C-alpha positions as CSV (number, residue, x, y, z in Angstrom):
1,M,0.0,0.0,0.0
2,H,1.1,3.5,-0.8
3,S,2.6,5.4,2.1
4,T,4.3,8.8,2.3
5,I,5.2,10.3,5.6
6,S,8.2,12.4,6.4
7,F,11.1,11.0,8.5
8,W,10.5,13.7,10.9
9,N,6.9,12.9,11.5
10,K,7.6,9.1,11.5
11,T,10.1,9.5,14.3
12,A,8.6,12.3,16.5
13,S,6.4,11.7,19.5
14,K,3.6,14.3,19.0
15,A,1.5,15.7,21.9
16,H,-2.3,15.7,21.6
17,Y,-3.9,19.1,21.7
18,P,-7.8,18.9,21.7
19,P,-10.0,20.8,19.3
20,L,-11.8,24.1,20.2
21,E,-15.2,23.1,21.8
22,K,-17.0,26.4,21.7
23,S,-17.1,29.8,20.1
24,I,-14.7,32.3,21.9
25,E,-13.3,35.8,21.9
26,V,-9.6,36.3,22.2
27,D,-7.1,39.1,21.8
28,T,-4.9,37.2,19.3
29,L,-5.9,34.2,17.1
30,I,-3.1,32.4,15.3
31,I,-4.2,30.1,12.4
32,G,-1.6,27.4,11.5
33,G,0.4,24.9,13.7
34,G,3.7,25.1,11.8
35,I,6.9,26.9,12.8
36,T,5.4,30.3,12.0
37,G,2.4,29.9,14.2
38,V,4.0,28.2,17.1
39,T,6.9,30.8,17.2
40,A,4.5,33.6,17.3
41,A,2.5,31.9,20.1
42,Y,5.7,31.4,22.0
43,C,6.9,34.9,21.5
44,L,3.6,36.4,22.6
45,A,3.2,34.1,25.6
46,L,6.6,35.0,26.7
47,K,5.5,38.6,27.1
48,G,2.4,37.8,29.1
49,K,-0.1,37.4,26.3
50,K,-2.4,34.4,26.0
51,P,-2.9,33.7,22.3
52,L,-5.1,31.0,20.9
53,L,-3.5,28.8,18.1
54,I,-5.8,26.7,15.9
55,E,-4.6,24.0,13.4
56,A,-6.9,22.0,11.1
57,G,-4.8,18.8,11.6
58,G,-1.9,18.3,13.9
59,L,1.2,20.4,14.6
60,C,3.6,20.1,11.7
61,D,1.3,18.2,9.5
62,G,2.1,20.8,6.7
63,T,5.3,22.0,5.2
64,T,7.3,22.3,8.5
65,G,7.0,18.6,9.1
66,N,8.2,17.8,5.5
67,T,11.3,20.0,5.2
68,T,15.0,19.1,5.0
69,G,15.5,20.3,8.4
70,K,18.2,22.9,7.7
71,V,18.4,26.1,9.8
72,T,20.6,28.3,7.8
73,I,20.9,31.8,6.2
74,Q,22.4,30.1,3.0
75,H,19.3,30.3,0.8
76,D,20.6,29.1,-2.6
77,I,21.8,32.1,-4.7
78,I,20.0,34.9,-3.0
79,Y,22.4,37.6,-1.8
80,R,23.9,38.5,-5.3
81,R,20.2,38.7,-6.6
82,L,19.1,40.9,-3.8
83,K,22.1,43.3,-4.2
84,D,21.3,43.6,-7.9
85,K,17.6,44.2,-7.3
86,Y,17.7,46.4,-4.2
87,G,21.1,47.2,-3.2
88,L,23.7,46.1,-0.8
89,D,21.8,47.4,2.4
90,F,18.7,45.5,1.5
91,A,20.7,42.2,1.1
92,K,22.5,42.9,4.4
93,G,19.2,43.4,6.1
94,Y,18.0,40.1,4.8
95,A,21.2,38.3,6.0
96,D,21.1,40.1,9.4
97,S,17.3,39.3,9.9
98,Q,17.8,35.6,8.9
99,T,20.8,35.4,11.4
100,R,18.5,36.8,14.1
101,A,16.1,33.8,13.5
102,L,18.9,31.3,13.4
103,E,20.2,32.6,16.9
104,F,16.6,32.6,18.2
105,I,16.3,28.9,17.6
106,R,19.8,28.1,19.0
107,K,18.9,30.1,22.2
108,V,15.4,28.7,22.6
109,V,16.7,25.1,22.2
110,E,19.0,25.7,25.0
111,K,16.7,27.8,27.3
112,E,13.7,25.4,26.9
113,N,15.8,22.2,26.9
114,I,14.3,21.0,23.5
115,H,15.6,17.7,22.4
116,C,15.7,18.1,18.7
117,Q,19.2,16.9,17.7
118,L,20.3,20.6,16.9
119,A,23.8,20.4,15.2
120,T,26.0,23.1,14.2
121,C,27.5,22.6,10.7
122,T,28.5,24.3,7.5
123,S,26.0,25.0,4.8
124,Y,27.4,24.5,1.3
125,I,26.2,25.5,-2.2
126,Y,28.0,23.6,-4.8
127,A,28.2,23.9,-8.6
128,T,27.6,21.1,-11.0
129,N,28.8,23.0,-14.1
130,E,30.9,26.0,-15.1
131,E,27.8,28.3,-15.3
132,D,26.8,27.5,-11.8
133,R,30.4,27.8,-10.6
134,E,30.5,31.4,-11.8
135,S,27.2,32.3,-10.1
136,I,28.3,30.7,-6.9
137,Q,31.6,32.6,-7.0
138,Q,29.7,35.8,-7.3
139,E,27.5,34.8,-4.4
140,Y,30.6,34.2,-2.4
141,E,31.9,37.7,-3.1
142,V,28.6,39.4,-2.0
143,A,28.5,37.2,1.1
144,K,31.9,38.5,2.1
145,E,30.8,42.1,1.5
146,L,27.9,41.5,3.9
147,G,30.2,40.2,6.5
148,I,29.1,36.6,6.3
149,D,31.5,33.9,7.5
150,A,31.8,32.2,4.3
151,E,34.6,30.1,2.6
152,W,35.4,29.2,-1.0
153,I,36.3,25.6,-1.6
154,D,37.7,25.0,-5.1
155,H,37.8,21.2,-5.1
156,F,35.8,18.9,-3.0
157,H,35.0,15.2,-3.4
158,F,31.3,15.4,-2.2
159,P,28.9,15.3,-3.9
160,N,30.6,13.6,-6.8
161,V,29.4,16.1,-9.2
162,N,30.9,19.0,-7.3
163,R,32.6,21.7,-9.4
164,G,33.4,24.1,-6.5
165,M,31.4,25.5,-3.6
166,V,30.8,28.1,-1.0
167,G,30.4,27.2,2.7
168,F,28.5,29.3,5.2
169,K,30.0,28.5,8.6
170,N,28.1,28.1,11.9
171,Q,24.8,27.1,10.5
172,H,22.5,24.4,11.9
173,A,20.3,21.4,11.2
174,F,17.8,19.8,13.4
175,H,14.7,17.5,13.8
176,A,12.0,20.1,12.8
177,V,9.0,18.3,14.3
178,R,10.7,17.7,17.8
179,Y,11.8,21.3,17.7
180,V,8.2,22.7,17.1
181,E,6.7,20.2,19.6
182,G,9.1,21.4,22.3
183,L,8.4,25.0,21.3
184,A,4.7,24.5,21.5
185,K,5.0,22.7,25.0
186,A,6.9,25.8,26.2
187,A,4.3,28.2,24.7
188,A,1.4,26.3,26.4
189,E,3.2,26.4,29.7
190,K,3.6,30.2,29.5
191,G,-0.1,30.7,28.8
192,A,-0.8,30.0,25.0
193,T,-3.7,27.7,24.1
194,L,-3.3,25.3,21.4
195,C,-6.3,23.5,19.6
196,C,-5.7,21.0,17.0
197,G,-8.5,19.5,14.8
198,T,-9.9,23.0,14.4
199,K,-10.2,24.2,10.8
200,A,-10.7,27.7,9.9
201,I,-13.1,28.3,6.9
202,R,-13.3,32.0,6.3
203,V,-12.4,35.4,7.8
204,E,-14.5,38.4,8.0
205,S,-12.9,41.7,8.7
206,G,-14.9,44.8,9.9
207,E,-15.2,46.5,13.2
208,S,-13.9,43.2,14.5
209,I,-12.2,40.2,13.1
210,Q,-14.3,37.1,13.0
211,V,-13.2,33.7,11.9
212,Y,-15.6,31.0,11.1
213,C,-14.6,27.5,11.7
214,E,-16.0,24.0,11.1
215,R,-18.6,22.7,13.6
216,D,-20.2,26.2,13.4
217,L,-17.7,27.8,15.8
218,V,-16.8,31.5,15.5
219,I,-13.8,33.1,17.0
220,K,-13.7,36.9,17.5
221,A,-10.2,38.4,17.7
222,K,-8.4,41.7,18.1
223,H,-5.4,40.4,16.2
224,L,-5.3,37.6,13.6
225,V,-2.1,35.8,12.5
226,M,-2.4,33.9,9.3
227,A,0.4,31.2,9.5
228,T,-1.3,29.0,6.9
229,Q,1.4,29.0,4.1
230,H,-1.1,30.4,1.7
231,P,-3.2,33.2,3.4
232,I,-6.8,32.3,3.9
233,F,-7.8,35.9,3.7
234,D,-6.6,38.1,0.9
235,G,-7.6,41.7,1.4
236,P,-6.2,43.8,-1.3
237,N,-3.2,41.7,-2.2
238,L,-4.2,39.1,-4.8
239,Y,-1.8,36.6,-3.2
240,F,-2.8,34.0,-5.8
241,T,-0.9,36.1,-8.5
242,R,2.1,36.8,-6.2
243,L,2.6,33.2,-4.6
244,Y,3.7,30.4,-6.9
245,A,3.1,26.9,-5.7
246,N,6.0,24.3,-5.9
247,R,6.3,20.7,-4.8
248,E,9.5,18.9,-3.8
249,Y,10.2,15.3,-2.7
250,G,12.2,13.9,0.1
251,I,13.7,10.7,1.1
252,A,15.7,9.4,4.2
253,V,18.1,6.6,3.8
254,E,20.6,4.4,5.5
255,A,23.7,4.8,3.1
256,K,26.3,2.1,2.2
257,R,29.2,4.6,2.2
258,D,30.2,7.4,4.5
259,W,29.9,11.1,3.5
260,P,30.9,14.5,5.0
261,D,28.7,16.0,7.5
262,G,26.9,19.2,6.6
263,N,24.2,20.8,4.6
264,F,24.6,20.7,0.8
265,I,22.6,22.2,-2.1
266,N,23.1,23.0,-5.7
267,P,21.4,25.8,-7.8
268,G,19.7,25.1,-11.1
269,N,17.5,22.3,-12.1
270,P,17.2,19.7,-10.8
271,A,18.2,21.0,-7.3
272,R,19.3,18.5,-4.7
273,S,19.2,19.5,-1.0
274,I,21.3,17.1,1.2
275,R,22.0,16.9,4.9
276,T,23.2,14.6,7.7
277,H,21.0,13.7,10.5
278,L,21.9,11.6,13.6
279,E,19.2,9.3,15.0
280,N,20.0,7.0,17.9
281,G,23.5,7.2,17.0
282,K,23.0,6.3,13.3
283,K,23.9,8.5,10.5
284,I,21.0,9.2,8.1
285,L,21.2,10.8,4.7
286,I,18.4,13.3,3.9
287,A,17.9,14.2,0.3
288,V,15.2,16.5,-0.9
289,G,14.6,18.0,-4.4
290,D,13.3,17.2,-7.8
291,G,10.9,20.1,-7.5
292,H,8.4,21.2,-10.0
293,F,5.3,23.5,-10.3
294,T,2.5,21.9,-8.4
295,A,0.5,19.4,-10.7
296,R,2.8,20.2,-13.7
297,S,5.0,17.2,-13.9
298,E,5.1,15.0,-17.0
299,G,5.2,11.2,-16.5
300,G,3.8,10.8,-13.2
301,M,4.8,11.9,-9.7
302,E,6.4,8.7,-8.5
303,K,9.3,9.1,-10.8
304,H,10.5,12.0,-8.5
305,F,11.1,9.6,-5.7
306,E,13.0,7.2,-8.1
307,N,15.2,10.1,-9.3
308,L,16.1,11.0,-5.6
309,M,16.8,7.4,-4.8
310,N,19.1,7.1,-7.9
311,F,20.8,10.4,-6.8
312,A,21.3,9.1,-3.2
313,G,22.7,5.8,-4.7
314,S,25.2,7.6,-6.8
315,I,26.7,9.8,-4.0
316,A,26.6,7.4,-1.0
317,G,24.8,4.2,-2.0
318,V,21.4,3.1,-0.5
319,E,21.3,0.5,2.1
320,N,17.7,1.0,3.2
321,L,15.0,3.4,2.5
322,L,13.5,4.8,5.8
323,A,11.0,7.4,4.7
324,K,9.7,9.2,1.6
325,W,7.5,12.2,1.5
326,S,6.7,15.5,-0.4
327,A,5.9,19.0,0.5
328,Q,4.5,22.2,-0.9
329,D,5.9,25.7,-0.7
330,Y,5.3,29.0,-2.2
331,K,7.8,31.4,-3.6
332,T,7.4,35.3,-4.2
333,P,8.4,37.1,-7.5
334,D,11.8,38.1,-5.7
335,Q,12.2,35.2,-3.5
336,V,11.7,37.3,-0.4
337,P,8.9,36.4,1.9
338,Y,5.9,38.5,2.7
339,I,5.9,39.2,6.6
340,G,3.8,41.8,8.2
341,R,0.4,43.5,8.2
342,N,-2.0,42.3,5.6
343,S,-2.9,45.8,4.7
344,D,-2.0,49.2,6.1
345,H,-3.0,49.7,9.8
346,S,-4.5,46.3,9.7
347,N,-4.6,43.9,12.7
348,I,-4.4,41.0,10.4
349,Y,-0.8,39.6,9.9
350,V,0.7,37.3,7.3
351,G,3.9,35.2,7.0
352,T,4.1,33.5,3.6
353,G,6.3,32.9,0.5
354,Y,9.3,31.3,2.2
355,N,10.7,29.9,-1.0
356,K,11.6,26.5,0.7
357,W,13.6,28.2,3.5
358,G,10.7,28.2,5.9
359,L,12.6,27.1,9.1
360,T,14.5,30.3,9.3
361,S,12.0,32.5,7.5
362,G,9.0,31.1,9.4
363,T,10.8,31.6,12.7
364,L,11.5,35.2,11.8
365,A,7.9,35.7,10.8
366,G,6.7,34.5,14.2
367,M,9.2,36.9,15.9
368,M,8.3,39.9,13.7
369,I,4.6,39.4,13.9
370,A,4.8,39.1,17.7
371,D,6.7,42.4,17.7
372,L,4.0,44.1,15.5
373,I,1.3,43.0,18.0
374,L,3.2,43.8,21.1
375,K,4.9,47.1,20.1
376,G,3.2,48.1,16.8
377,G,6.3,47.9,14.8
378,T,9.4,45.7,14.2
379,E,12.7,45.8,12.7
380,Y,13.3,44.7,9.1
381,E,9.5,45.5,8.3
382,A,10.3,47.2,5.1
383,I,12.4,44.4,3.6
384,Y,9.5,41.9,3.9
385,S,6.6,44.3,3.2
386,R,4.2,43.3,0.6
387,D,4.7,46.8,-0.8
388,R,8.4,46.6,-1.3
389,G,8.1,46.8,-5.2
390,D,8.8,43.1,-5.9
391,L,6.1,43.1,-8.7
392,F,8.1,45.6,-10.6
393,S,11.6,44.4,-9.8
394,S,10.7,40.9,-10.9
395,L,8.1,41.7,-13.6
396,G,9.3,38.9,-16.0
397,T,8.6,36.3,-13.3
398,V,5.2,37.7,-12.4
399,L,4.0,37.8,-16.1
400,S,5.5,34.3,-16.6
401,E,3.6,32.8,-13.6
402,V,0.3,34.6,-14.1
403,F,0.2,33.7,-17.8
404,G,1.3,30.2,-17.0
405,S,-1.6,29.9,-14.6
406,V,-4.1,31.2,-17.2
407,A,-2.7,28.8,-19.8
408,E,-3.2,25.8,-17.3
409,L,-6.7,26.9,-16.7
410,I,-7.5,27.0,-20.6
411,K,-5.5,23.8,-21.0
412,S,-7.4,22.0,-18.4
413,K,-10.7,22.6,-20.1
414,F,-9.7,20.7,-23.3
415,E,-7.9,17.7,-21.9
416,T,-9.6,14.5,-22.7
417,T,-11.1,11.8,-20.4
418,E,-10.1,8.1,-20.0
419,S,-11.9,5.0,-19.6
420,I,-12.1,3.2,-16.1
421,K,-11.1,-0.1,-17.9
422,N,-8.3,-1.7,-15.9
423,L,-8.4,0.9,-13.2
424,K,-6.0,-0.3,-10.6
425,Q,-6.3,0.0,-6.8
426,G,-4.6,3.2,-5.7
427,E,-5.0,4.7,-9.2
428,G,-6.9,7.9,-10.1
429,R,-8.0,9.0,-13.6
430,V,-10.1,11.8,-15.2
431,I,-13.2,10.2,-16.7
432,E,-16.6,11.2,-17.8
433,Y,-19.5,10.5,-15.4
434,K,-23.1,11.4,-16.3
435,G,-21.9,13.7,-19.0
436,Q,-19.4,15.7,-16.8
437,K,-15.6,15.6,-16.7
438,T,-14.8,14.1,-13.2
439,G,-12.0,12.3,-11.3
440,I,-12.2,8.8,-10.1
441,F,-10.0,7.2,-7.4
442,R,-10.0,3.4,-6.7
443,D,-9.0,2.8,-3.1
444,Y,-7.2,-0.3,-1.7
445,D,-10.4,-1.7,-0.2
446,D,-12.0,-1.6,-3.8
447,S,-14.2,1.4,-2.9
448,V,-14.3,4.3,-5.4
449,T,-14.9,8.0,-5.1
450,I,-16.0,10.2,-8.1
451,L,-15.4,13.9,-7.6
452,D,-16.2,17.1,-9.6
453,I,-12.5,18.0,-10.2
454,S,-13.1,21.7,-11.0
455,C,-10.9,23.4,-8.5
456,T,-13.1,25.4,-6.0
457,H,-10.7,28.3,-6.4
458,M,-10.9,29.3,-10.0
459,T,-12.4,26.0,-11.7
460,T,-9.1,24.8,-13.2
461,E,-9.4,21.0,-13.8
462,L,-7.4,19.1,-11.3
463,N,-4.6,16.6,-12.1
464,F,-4.0,13.3,-10.2
465,N,-0.8,13.1,-8.1
466,D,0.1,9.4,-8.1
467,A,2.9,9.9,-5.5
468,E,0.7,11.6,-2.9
469,K,-2.8,10.3,-4.0
470,T,-4.2,13.6,-4.2
471,W,-6.0,15.9,-6.8
472,D,-3.8,18.9,-7.5
473,C,-4.4,22.2,-9.3
474,P,-1.9,23.1,-11.9
475,A,-2.9,26.9,-11.8
476,H,-2.5,28.0,-8.1
477,G,-1.5,24.9,-6.2
478,G,-4.8,23.9,-4.5
479,R,-4.7,20.3,-3.4
480,F,-7.5,17.9,-2.4
481,A,-7.6,14.5,-0.9
482,T,-9.2,11.6,-2.8
483,D,-12.4,12.0,-0.8
484,G,-12.5,15.7,-1.8
485,T,-11.3,17.2,1.3
486,L,-9.3,20.4,0.9
487,L,-5.7,19.9,1.9
488,E,-3.9,23.2,1.1
489,G,-3.7,26.1,-1.1
490,P,-5.9,29.1,-2.0
491,P,-9.2,27.2,-2.4
492,K,-11.7,27.7,0.4
493,N,-14.0,24.7,-0.2
494,C,-13.9,21.0,-0.6
495,L,-14.7,19.2,-3.9
496,K,-18.2,17.9,-4.5
497,V,-18.6,14.2,-4.2
498,L,-20.7,12.7,-7.1
499,Y,-20.4,9.0,-6.3
500,R,-19.0,6.9,-3.4
501,G,-19.5,3.1,-3.4
502,K,-17.9,-0.1,-4.6
503,F,-16.1,-0.4,-7.8
504,E,-18.1,-3.4,-8.9
505,D,-21.3,-1.5,-8.6
506,L,-20.2,1.5,-10.8
507,Q,-22.0,1.8,-14.0
508,V,-19.4,3.8,-16.1
509,K,-17.7,2.8,-19.4
């Protein structure tokens, strides 16, 4: 049977936080139980506030629990690009703020005695060809201008495709789920309330902020923190035109050969992010990558796991596969997150667009949003502002992404349907059912579910993800379970179920 669960969620002991039982009024409501939401809850509770955090599933069920586990300010080739777009001061502010988040994690781990295998290491970005080597050398030069403790290494034997690399010293890696669980426990002890199994449906903002949840619950709040990866309330921002969904895949393996400790990543495509993790004294190789736009991958999603396995085999050999998983993340036009108020003078706050570096950027978002609530302002606010001019500085990216989404919407309407003949257990297809284009999934108990697969965001027809067994939107990254339940992305509603029953009873050609 198909199973994808991250190594971090597979090996962590997760506390049970009961769902919210009744409607309530609070000073601060946080939606989202990943690293952003839990950091904000901890920072607020530390200053005597009593925030309420709600999460639709369990803590770290989303992207936080499916990361590589790197805690670093080395975010691919970022500093040269920021210098070119906005100047050296902006790039330095980005580096300094990300360093602040890294130091926060280190200090909190020590203060709260969180057992999360925090390890100090060097984060390397390595070239696989001469073009990347030149880009990385430029990144190194800018890093030295910014005062980052970086080193250039001309020749290094790992990975075996290495053509030169830069190392950022004194970075970290950890077990992300154990860290967030420890941080959540500390937040609760200091006065925060955490409620899992409590899904927010919609937000209304007027004289007061009202959040409507499942089971007819309503939460009134003075302050609202959207730590939901893709904001559930837009306001004036049109986030679906400014946040671009990507999926990446991950594996954890026991390797046949030894390899150097540290964090490694290469630019370009396909990117591979590698790191070392120690679990019960055993050295584990984590490899993440093979990313693509959500629901826009030719040849099936399962091939991405195969590609990662082949890569791990080529650099260290694979003795045993311990876990495989995938995650969704969003990037902004200029690769800098949006952190701060959702609109001018608003009491709704957002942290999103982490571009796959959410362990530091999400931590920073929680810290900054707590400052905004407590003090009315925060350092580095201008750098991460939604008004910073990223749409113009990265206009090519914006136009490419927006037109790409429109093209996917149009393309989806003309794609043909398939027959259900020889439909296997665990397989999904697009079929015609009662004159309508629909999606069918045959489960492992031989039950089938047929769904209206027009995405509830903007009606783009969904594609079946065979690796995760989900229905994914190629336009804006909405994702749904095979029973129609909304999993993530900009849609607000679940899919309509048209048929549910046994495969043998289904009357479809």
